[in-house]
C-alpha positions in Angstrom: -0.2 0.0 0.0 1.2 3.2 -1.0 1.8 6.0 1.6 -0.5 8.2 -0.5 -3.3 6.0 0.3 -2.2 6.1 4.3 -2.2 9.9 3.5 -5.9 10.1 1.4 -7.8 8.0 4.4 -6.1 10.8 6.8 -7.8 13.4 5.2 -11.1 11.7 4.9 -11.1 10.6 8.9 -10.3 14.7 9.1 -13.1 15.8 7.4 -15.1 13.2 9.4 -13.4 14.9 12.7 -12.8 11.4 13.5 -9.9 12.4 16.3 -12.5 15.3 17.8 -14.9 12.4 18.3 -12.4 10.1 19.6 -11.6 12.8 22.5 -15.0 13.5 23.0 -15.4 10.1 23.9 -17.7 9.3 21.3 -18.5 5.2 21.4 -20.5 5.5 18.3 -16.7 5.3 16.3 -16.7 1.6 17.4 -20.1 0.4 17.5 -23.5 1.3 16.7 -25.3 -1.1 18.9 -26.6 0.6 22.3 -25.1 -2.0 24.8 -22.2 -2.2 23.3 -21.6 1.7 23.4 -22.7 1.6 27.3 -19.6 -0.8 27.9 -17.2 1.1 25.5 -18.7 4.5 27.1 -17.0 2.8 30.6 -13.8 1.9 29.2 -12.2 5.9 27.8 -10.4 6.9 31.0 -7.1 5.9 29.8 -7.2 9.4 27.4 -7.1 11.7 30.9 -5.2 8.7 32.7 -2.2 11.1 32.5 -4.4 14.1 33.8 -5.3 12.3 36.9 -2.4 10.6 37.7 0.0 13.6 37.9 -2.4 14.6 40.5 -1.7 11.4 42.6 1.9 11.4 42.0 2.6 12.9 45.8 0.5 9.9 47.2 2.5 7.5 45.2 5.9 9.0 46.0 5.0 9.7 49.8 3.7 5.8 50.3 7.2 4.9 48.2 9.4 6.5 50.8 7.3 5.3 53.6 7.9 1.4 52.3 11.6 2.1 52.3 11.5 3.6 55.6 10.0 0.5 57.0 12.8 -1.7 55.7 11.1 -3.3 53.0 13.9 -4.7 50.3 11.7 -6.6 47.2 8.5 -5.8 45.7 6.6 -8.6 44.0 3.6 -7.5 41.6 0.9 -10.9 41.9 -0.7 -9.6 38.8 -2.0 -11.3 35.4 -2.2 -9.7 31.9 -2.8 -5.9 32.3 -1.9 -5.8 35.4 1.7 -7.4 35.4 2.9 -6.8 31.3 4.0 -2.8 32.4 5.8 -3.5 35.6 7.3 -6.4 33.9 8.6 -3.6 31.2 9.9 -1.4 33.6 11.6 -4.2 35.9 13.7 -5.4 32.3 14.1 -1.8 31.0 15.0 0.1 34.0 16.4 -2.5 36.7 16.1 -0.9 40.4 18.0 2.1 41.6 20.3 1.6 44.5 18.1 2.4 47.9 14.6 1.5 46.0 13.1 -1.9 46.0 14.0 -5.0 43.7 11.0 -5.7 41.7 9.9 -9.4 40.7 6.6 -10.2 39.1 4.2 -13.4 39.6 2.3 -13.8 36.8 2.2 -18.3 36.2 0.4 -20.9 38.0 3.6 -22.8 37.6 4.7 -24.6 40.7 8.3 -24.2 39.7 8.2 -20.6 39.0 6.5 -19.6 42.1 8.9 -21.6 44.4 11.9 -20.2 42.4 10.3 -16.8 43.4 10.3 -17.7 47.2 13.5 -18.7 47.0 14.5 -15.4 45.5 13.1 -13.1 48.1 13.3 -12.8 51.6 9.5 -12.8 52.4 10.1 -11.1 55.5 11.3 -7.6 53.6 8.6 -8.3 51.0 5.8 -6.1 49.9 3.2 -8.1 48.0 1.0 -5.9 45.2 -1.8 -7.9 44.8 -3.1 -6.1 41.2 -6.3 -7.2 39.5 -9.2 -4.4 38.4 -11.7 -6.8 38.4 -10.5 -8.4 41.6 -12.0 -11.7 40.6 -8.7 -13.5 38.8 -8.3 -16.9 39.8 -4.6 -16.8 39.5 -4.1 -13.6 41.6 -6.2 -14.7 44.4 -4.3 -17.8 44.3 -0.9 -16.6 44.6 -2.3 -14.0 47.5 -3.5 -16.8 49.1 -0.3 -18.9 48.9 1.8 -15.7 50.3 -0.4 -14.5 52.9 -0.6 -18.1 54.9 3.3 -17.6 54.9 3.5 -13.9 55.7 0.1 -13.8 57.9 0.7 -10.1 58.3 -1.9 -8.0 56.2 0.7 -5.0 56.3 2.9 -6.7 53.8 0.0 -6.5 51.2 -0.9 -3.5 48.7 -3.8 -4.0 47.0 -4.3 -1.8 43.4 -7.8 -2.4 42.0 -10.9 -0.8 41.2 -13.4 0.5 44.0 -15.8 -2.1 45.4 -14.2 -5.0 43.8 -14.0 -8.2 46.3 -10.1 -7.3 46.3 -11.1 -4.0 47.7 -13.1 -5.6 50.3 -10.1 -8.7 50.8 -7.7 -5.6 51.6 -10.3 -4.2 53.9 -10.9 -7.0 55.8 -7.2 -8.5 55.8 -5.6 -4.7 57.1 -3.7 -4.1 53.8 -1.0 -1.4 54.5 -2.2 0.0 51.4 -5.6 0.0 49.0 -5.0 1.8 45.8 -8.4 2.5 43.8 -8.1 3.0 40.3 -10.4 4.6 38.1 -12.8 2.0 36.9 -13.1 3.7 33.4 -9.8 2.3 32.4 -9.6 -1.3 30.6 -6.6 -3.2 32.3 -4.7 -3.2 28.7 -4.9 0.3 29.0 -3.9 0.6 32.8 0.0 1.5 32.0 0.0 4.9 33.3 -2.2 4.3 36.0 -1.6 3.1 39.8 -1.2 -0.7 38.1 1.9 0.5 36.3 3.1 3.7 38.5 3.3 2.1 41.9 5.3 -0.9 40.9 7.7 1.7 38.8 8.3 4.1 41.8 9.1 0.9 44.1 11.7 0.6 42.0 12.8 4.2 41.7 11.4 5.6 38.7 11.0 9.1 37.9 7.2 8.6 37.4 6.9 12.2 37.2 9.0 12.3 34.5 7.2 9.5 32.4 4.2 11.1 33.1 5.5 14.4 31.3 6.5 12.4 28.4 3.5 10.6 27.7 1.5 14.2 28.3 3.7 15.7 25.9 3.1 13.2 23.5 -1.1 13.4 23.7 -0.8 17.2 23.0 0.4 16.0 19.5 -2.5 13.8 19.3 -5.2 16.3 19.9 -7.7 17.5 17.3 -6.5 20.5 16.7 -3.5 19.3 15.9 -3.4 18.7 11.8 -4.2 14.9 11.3 -1.3 14.2 9.0 1.0 16.0 12.0 -0.8 13.6 14.4 1.3 10.5 15.4 -1.2 8.3 16.9 -3.7 8.5 14.2 -1.0 7.8 11.8 -0.1 4.7 13.3 -3.8 3.8 14.0 -4.5 4.2 10.1 -0.9 2.2 8.7 -2.3 -0.5 11.2 -5.8 -1.0 10.2 -5.5 0.1 6.4 -2.9 -2.6 5.8 -4.8 -5.5 8.4 -8.0 -4.6 6.3 -5.9 -5.6 2.7 -5.1 -8.8 4.1 -1.4 -7.7 6.0 -2.8 -8.6 9.6 0.8 -9.8 11.0 2.3 -6.9 12.6 5.9 -7.4 13.1 7.9 -5.8 15.4 11.5 -5.1 15.7 13.3 -3.0 18.9 16.9 -2.7 20.0 17.6 -5.0 22.6 17.1 -2.6 25.2 13.5 -1.6 24.4 13.0 -5.3 23.6 10.3 -5.8 26.9 7.9 -3.2 25.3 7.1 -5.8 22.7 5.1 -8.1 25.2 3.1 -5.3 26.2 2.1 -3.9 22.6 1.4 -8.3 22.3 -1.0 -7.7 24.6 -2.7 -4.6 23.9 -3.2 -5.1 20.1 -4.1 -8.7 19.9 -6.8 -8.6 22.6 -8.0 -5.2 21.5 -8.8 -6.4 17.8 -8.7 -10.3 18.0 -12.3 -10.6 17.3 -15.2 -11.9 15.2 -12.9 -13.9 13.0 -10.5 -11.1 12.5 -7.5 -9.1 14.0 -4.2 -7.8 14.1 -1.4 -10.0 15.7 1.7 -8.8 16.9 4.8 -10.5 16.1 7.6 -10.2 19.1 10.8 -11.8 19.7 11.0 -13.1 16.4 14.7 -12.9 14.9 15.3 -11.4 11.7 14.8 -13.8 8.9 15.7 -13.6 4.9 13.3 -11.5 2.6 11.9 -15.2 1.3 10.3 -16.2 4.4 8.2 -13.7 5.0 4.7 -13.8 3.2 2.4 -11.0 1.8 0.4 -10.8 5.1 3.3 -9.2 6.9 4.0 -5.4 7.7 6.3 -4.1 9.9 7.6 -1.6 12.8 10.7 -1.0 13.7 12.2 0.8 16.9 15.2 2.6 16.1 17.2 3.8 19.2 19.3 6.9 20.1 21.0 5.3 23.4 24.8 5.5 21.6 24.4 1.7 21.4 24.3 1.8 17.5 22.0 -1.4 17.4 19.1 -1.5 15.9 17.7 -4.6 14.8 16.4 -4.0 11.2 17.6 -5.4 7.9 21.7 -4.1 7.3 21.6 -5.6 4.0 18.7 -6.0 2.9 18.1 -2.9 1.1 15.2 -4.2 -0.8 13.0 -4.8 2.2 11.5 -1.3 2.9 10.2 -1.2 -0.7 8.9 -4.6 -0.7 6.9 -4.6 2.7 5.5 -1.9 4.6 7.4 -0.1 7.1 7.3 2.5 10.1 9.6 3.7 12.1 9.9 5.1 15.6 12.8 6.8 17.2 13.5 6.4 21.1 16.1 8.4 22.8 15.9 7.2 26.6 13.7 4.6 28.3 11.2 7.9 30.3 10.2 7.6 26.2 8.2 4.5 27.6 5.6 7.1 29.4 5.3 8.5 25.4 5.2 4.8 23.6 2.2 3.7 26.0 -0.3 6.3 24.9 1.0 6.3 21.5 0.2 2.5 21.5 -3.1 2.8 23.1 -4.3 5.7 20.8 -3.4 3.5 17.8 -4.8 0.8 18.7 -8.3 2.4 19.5 -7.9 4.3 16.3 -7.1 1.4 14.0 -10.3 -1.0 16.0 -12.4 1.9 14.8 -11.5 1.1 11.3 -11.6 -2.3 11.4 -14.6 -2.0 13.2 -14.3 -3.9 16.4 -14.9 -3.3 19.9 -11.4 -2.9 21.4 -12.2 -2.8 25.2 -13.8 -6.2 25.7 -12.5 -9.6 25.7 -15.5 -11.9 24.9 -13.8 -15.0 24.5 -11.7 -14.9 27.8 -14.3 -14.9 29.4 -15.3 -17.9 28.0 -12.3 -19.6 28.6 -12.3 -18.5 32.1 -15.9 -20.8 32.6 -14.3 -23.4 31.2 -11.7 -23.6 33.8 -14.2 -22.6 36.4 -16.4 -25.7 35.2 -12.8 -28.4 35.0 -11.9 -26.9 38.9 -15.6 -27.7 40.1 -15.3 -31.1 38.5 -12.3 -31.8 39.9 -13.1 -30.9 43.4 -16.6 -33.2 43.2 -15.2 -36.1 41.3 -11.2 -35.9 41.6 -10.6 -35.9 38.4 -11.1 -33.5 35.2 -12.1 -34.9 31.5 -12.3 -34.5 28.7 -8.1 -35.6 28.8 -6.1 -34.1 25.8 -6.2 -36.4 22.8 -2.9 -36.9 21.8 -1.2 -37.4 18.8 2.7 -38.4 17.6 4.6 -35.2 16.3 4.5 -37.1 12.7 0.8 -36.9 12.5 1.0 -33.2 14.0 3.6 -32.1 11.5 2.2 -33.5 8.8 -1.7 -31.9 9.7 0.4 -28.4 10.6 2.4 -28.2 6.9 -1.0 -29.0 5.4 -2.7 -26.0 7.0 -0.2 -23.5 6.8 -1.8 -21.5 3.6 -1.5 -17.7 3.0 -2.5 -15.7 6.3 -2.4 -18.7 8.7 0.3 -18.8 11.7 1.4 -21.2 14.4 0.8 -20.5 17.9 3.2 -22.4 20.4 1.2 -22.2 23.4 3.9 -23.4 26.3 1.9 -24.8 29.8 5.7 -25.4 30.9 8.0 -23.4 33.4 9.0 -20.1 31.8 12.9 -20.7 32.1 15.6 -19.6 29.4 16.3 -23.3 28.4 13.0 -24.3 27.7 12.7 -21.1 26.0 15.3 -21.6 24.0 14.1 -24.9 22.7 10.8 -23.9 21.6 12.3 -20.9 20.1 14.5 -23.2 17.9 11.2 -24.8 16.8 9.3 -21.5 16.4 11.8 -20.9 14.0 12.1 -23.9 12.0 8.5 -23.6 11.3 9.1 -20.1 10.3 12.0 -21.1 8.0 10.7 -23.9 6.4 7.2 -23.6 6.2 7.3 -19.8 5.6 4.5 -19.0 8.2 4.1 -16.6 10.9 5.1 -18.4 14.2 4.4 -16.6 18.0 5.3 -17.9 21.4 3.4 -17.7 24.5 3.7 -19.5 28.2 0.6 -20.3 29.7 -1.4 -19.2 32.0 -0.1 -16.1 31.3 -0.8 -15.6 27.4 -4.8 -16.2 28.2 -4.5 -12.8 29.2 -2.4 -11.8 26.2 -3.0 -13.2 23.2 -5.6 -15.6 24.3 -8.3 -13.5 23.1 -6.6 -13.3 19.1 -6.3 -17.1 19.4 -10.0 -17.8 20.0 -11.7 -14.7 18.5 -9.2 -14.0 15.6 -8.6 -15.8 12.4 -7.9 -19.1 12.2 -4.1 -20.6 12.9 -2.3 -23.9 14.1 -2.0 -24.5 17.7 0.7 -26.6 19.8 -0.1 -26.7 23.0 2.5 -28.4 25.4 1.8 -29.5 28.8 4.3 -31.3 30.9 4.3 -33.9 34.2 4.6 -31.7 37.6 4.1 -32.2 41.2 1.6 -30.4 43.0 2.1 -27.1 45.2 -0.9 -26.4 47.5 -2.8 -23.4 47.8 -3.9 -22.9 51.1 -8.0 -22.7 51.6 -8.5 -24.8 48.2 -9.2 -28.2 47.5 -6.7 -27.8 44.1 -3.2 -26.8 44.0 -1.5 -24.9 41.7 -0.8 -27.8 39.1 -4.3 -28.5 39.2 -5.3 -25.1 38.4 -2.8 -24.9 35.7 -4.1 -28.3 34.2 -7.7 -26.9 34.5 -6.6 -23.8 32.4 -4.5 -25.6 29.4 -7.6 -28.4 29.4 -10.1 -25.1 29.4 -8.0 -23.3 26.8 -8.1 -26.5 24.7 -11.5 -26.8 25.0 -12.5 -23.4 24.1 -10.3 -23.5 21.2 -11.9 -26.8 19.9 -15.2 -25.2 20.3 -13.7 -22.0 18.2 -13.0 -24.6 15.1 -9.1 -24.4 15.6 -6.7 -27.0 15.0 -4.9 -27.4 18.2 -2.8 -30.7 18.8 -1.5 -31.1 22.5 1.5 -32.1 23.1 2.5 -33.8 26.5 6.1 -33.5 27.9 8.1 -35.8 30.4 9.6 -34.3 33.4 13.1 -33.9 32.0 11.2 -31.1 29.9 14.0 -29.9 27.4 15.3 -33.5 26.9 11.5 -34.3 26.0 11.1 -31.2 24.0 14.4 -32.2 21.8 13.5 -35.7 21.1 9.5 -34.1 19.7 11.3 -31.7 18.0 13.4 -34.3 16.5 10.7 -36.4 15.5 8.4 -33.6 14.4 11.5 -31.8 11.9 11.8 -35.0 10.2 8.2 -35.1 8.8 7.7 -31.4 8.0 
């Protein structure tokens, strides 16, 4: 698609006063149905979140100072999806400053990951941030039960949630040290520049005022009085939508090493917002650059270029023909505080793109379906001691044959790993991912469960068809205090619930059960799989 077509679309939107209507929070930009419009109207608070949070900076800074004075050394975010991904970006980019708390993220029900975190902290000097907008997220409530049974002291817990949520009430009953009540009109994946992101950031020593000021400066460039062709949020949104509508719906992102963590946050925002009604934009992150011939015509690209002095931008030295053959947008970043700008850029652009595609970006209908199935399976386990139906495992050769036949133009293969998220396991899965891309010229993604359920899970079920390799493994149990099931059972219910929901949506899902030595078992699977592709 030529640049002139993007410019032409921007002029049409300017004539229709699209940007003005967005800032006026007009829900008819997205949907005409009155019930959906009501839902959308209650999810547009992110547009003004920076202004509101600037007035709350002192509260967060005073809280941080108090926590340091009390002798806490570590902070653990107990959260999923929108409650954990922004803090994880901060943790991996800024690192913790001297004199502040070391930040950890727990967003996995895998027993090995929970035990590993427990070994890494001094529980007596750790502050636990229980973060959930709804206050009903099963993973978060299970994390709380586990660590509260060890600490038995509400003053080591902080709640970040919506007013009157079950978590709000739980925090009051257990005398949490602090309760941060977020504005309820901000959805989870749009909450980076609210308490959900800023409180963990402040605890690790980030200058959150500076972060907000970067975001605020960017919002000024997205206001209605700015000529639309000079509006970077509108430009990115149109770039996303127009290419997706023409069949280029696989958004491939490249980052300088320092900014790679931003990719997983963008992945959740774009996939969960747009992946509905059998359409959507699939972000591709964590994929190394390949030769041009592995990319089909369903791809388009955004590259980040860095001015941090390292000079190590990812994109395409030696592939001079690349920008002409594939649509490409470049974004420059100067330092880590530009994250404040980038969070708002992508929130704004995703809202714009969703409107142009005809999608409501503020709900996640298929995520709710998967959660219901998980709950049913847990009830079944409690009453009967087992869950059914079980996975219908196939051998690697049969799986390889079916995936090869299903790799048509526009399809993708997702590796869904209900496994411990260790470096060794990620390396092996990444090898399989690249083999699939390079041998079949198909788009591939990799996600660890149950984390991805709160990220790309909506796209998997509500978006276009793909093929899914779902990995599970043999594991020991870890009890959840007060529950009749443990973390391993919970993870099994989540993986099985995900499998059933995908199958009910007509998706091609191939379960792969691995033995206790996961890396060895993965290598064995990969060897047999690759020999059959």
